[in-house]
N, C-alpha and C positions, 0 to 999 in steps of 0.2 A: 757261231751268234748265240747269245745268253738267251738260254729259256724267255727271261722278260724283256728283250730286248724283241725276240722273234715274235712273241703274242703281243706286243705294241705293234709292232708294225701289220700282225696279222687282221688286228682289229680296225684298222683304218679302212679295209674293203669294205666291211657292211656292218658290222657292230656301230662305229662312230658315227655312220651316215642316220642309221636307225633312229638313234637318239637326239642326232641334230635336228632332224625329220619331226622330233615331238618338242622342238625346244631347249635342249641340254645343249648347256655351255659347259665348255670345261677342257681338259687335256688328261691323256692318261695318267693315274688313272683314276677320276671321279671327273664325273660330269654331275652337272648341277640344274635344276629348273625351281625358278621361284614363280608360285602360283597364291597371287595372294601374300599374305602372312608366312605359308609354308614354304617349307624348300623339301623336293624331291631328290635324293642324292641315288646314283649309281656308282659304284666302284669294283674295281679288280684287288679282290686280297693275295697276295703270294703266301708261299709256304715258306713255314720258319727254315726250312733245311735245302732250301733252294740253292744248285750250285751247278753251274756251267751250262750245259746245253737242258738239264734235269728241272724240272719244274714244277708244283702244284698250285692251282689258284683255284679261288672263289669268284662268282660274280654275287656281289651283296647290295643290295636295295634298302632303302631307308625314307620315313617321312620326318620330317624336323616340324614341331610345332613350338610356337613361342611360349605358350605355356610348358611344354617340355623341357625346353631347354633352359627358362627361370627356376626350375625346382632343381634341374641339374647342377647350375651355376650354386644355387643357394646350399644345395647339400652336399655337393662333391668338392668346390672350389677350394684349394690346397692340397686337395689327396691326389683322384686319379684321373678327373677332370679338369680340361684346360677351355676357358671359356672358348668359344668363336666369333669371330666379326662374322658379319652379315656377308654371305660368300663366300664363306670359309666355312660350310658345316660340313660334317664327315659323318659316315655311316653311323656311328657310335653315339650320335648326337640325337638319333630318331628314336621316337616313340615307337612308331612300327616300324620293327626291323624284318626283312625278309631275305632269304637266299634264293640268288637266281638257280632253276633246278633244272638240272639235265632233262631233256623230256625221255630219255632212254637209259635211265641210270640204273645202275646195279650193285647189290648190295648195299644200298641205303645211304650211295654216296652222294655229295650235293655238289662235288667241284670237279675239276678237272687236271688229267696229269699230261706233259709235255715232255719228248726229250729231244724234239727236232724241228727243222722249221715246218715240215709237212705236218706233224702234230699239230704246232702252234696253228695253220690253217685251218685244220680240222677243227681243233677248240674253237676259232674266233666265230666258224661258220655254228657250229650247235650253240653257241650263247647267242648270237642274232637270231637263231629258229626259235632258242626258247625265250628272246625277249617278245617275239612277233606271236610267238602261240598263248598270246592272254598275260604273258606276266608282268611287261612293263603298263598294258595298260589296267590292271590291278592296283600297280604301284601310283599309275595316275587318279584312278577313281578316291585311294584314300589321301588323296591331297584335298580332297573337301570332304569338309567339319563333319558333316552330318553321316558321309560314310563312314570315317575312322570312328566316330560314337558307336555307329549303326554295328561294327565289328566288334569295338569294345563291350558294347553292351551283351554281345553273343558270348563270348569269350567268358566274360565274368559270369555269366551265368550258368557257365558249363562244371562241372566237377573238376577237381583239381587235376593238372596234369604235368607233365616232366618238364624238364629245361627249355628242350630245341626244338626249335619248328615246330611245336605242336601248335595248332589250329591255323597253321600255314606262316605262324609270326615266331619269331626268336625270343626267347626269353632267357635271360641268366639263371634265374632262380625260380623259374615257373610259375605258378599261379598267385604269389605273394606280388610279383611283377605287373600281371595285368592288373590287379586291382589297384595300386598305386597308380597306372597310366590313366586307368578310368576316373578315378576320383581328380586326378593334375588336370586331365582335360576338360572337365566339367567344369573345374572352375571357373572357366570361361564364360559359363551362363547360371550358374546357380540353383536355386529351386530346390523340387522335392525328388529329383533323380539324383542330383548333386549331394545331396544330405544323406541320403541312404548309402551311398558308394562312399564317402566318410566313417559311418558306421559300420559298413559292413567289413571297409579296411581296419578299424581298428576292434572289432571283435574276432578277427582272423584267429585262427587257433592257436599259434604260436609265433606272434607276429615280433617282425624285426623290428628294431626301433627305427629304421626307415621308413618303415609303414606306419606306425604311429607318427613320426614327423611329417609325412608326407600329407595325413588328412591334418592334422595342424594347419600346414603350410597350405595346402588347399583352401582350406576356410577363412584363412589369413588373406591371401590373393582376391577370394572371392569377394568377402569382404571390401579389400581394398578399390575393385574394379565395380562395386556397388550391387552387386549380385545375392548379396546375402545381407541378412539384416545383423 
């Protein structure tokens, strides 16, 4: 049995029922939960070099908000980003992206390796344990816009950090990504905090064009929604 098929079968025992109990819908490798206008996504990512009974896998989780989807579609459509229909959101669409982390990981690894059906059963159990150890609850917490903004405010108030999994979130390019996310999400609300977030983004030491574009885009969205004069 191929590694992917072995894991897919093993996940049906406890992992999928855990997600179903929380309200998630979908089938391997992606499950989604709609909370108001926000979507929580849980997905299994397979390694690039999986072959036969050998495979490496990661559990990935994200929160997709309307503001962030609009920003991705505006800035990156025609490039790497493919707009999604409602109910088809993917992990990569998330403003908050998190790794499902093994409870007893070694060497900083955030994924799992299997080479047999028995390995797959062990990994499925470990993934379920990770969900139940507060990681699923944290994902659901971030579907609350106030909680999401509170985390972003804390993260952007911290010193610059590296690319991956810092502050518990995954960032492709580190601190500037967090500044962009903060300004984009605050465009839902406008006000002094939003204006300060845009100014901080524009003043960032060596901003990428996307950072400047994001501030301008966020101001335009806030104005369109009537949240900024």
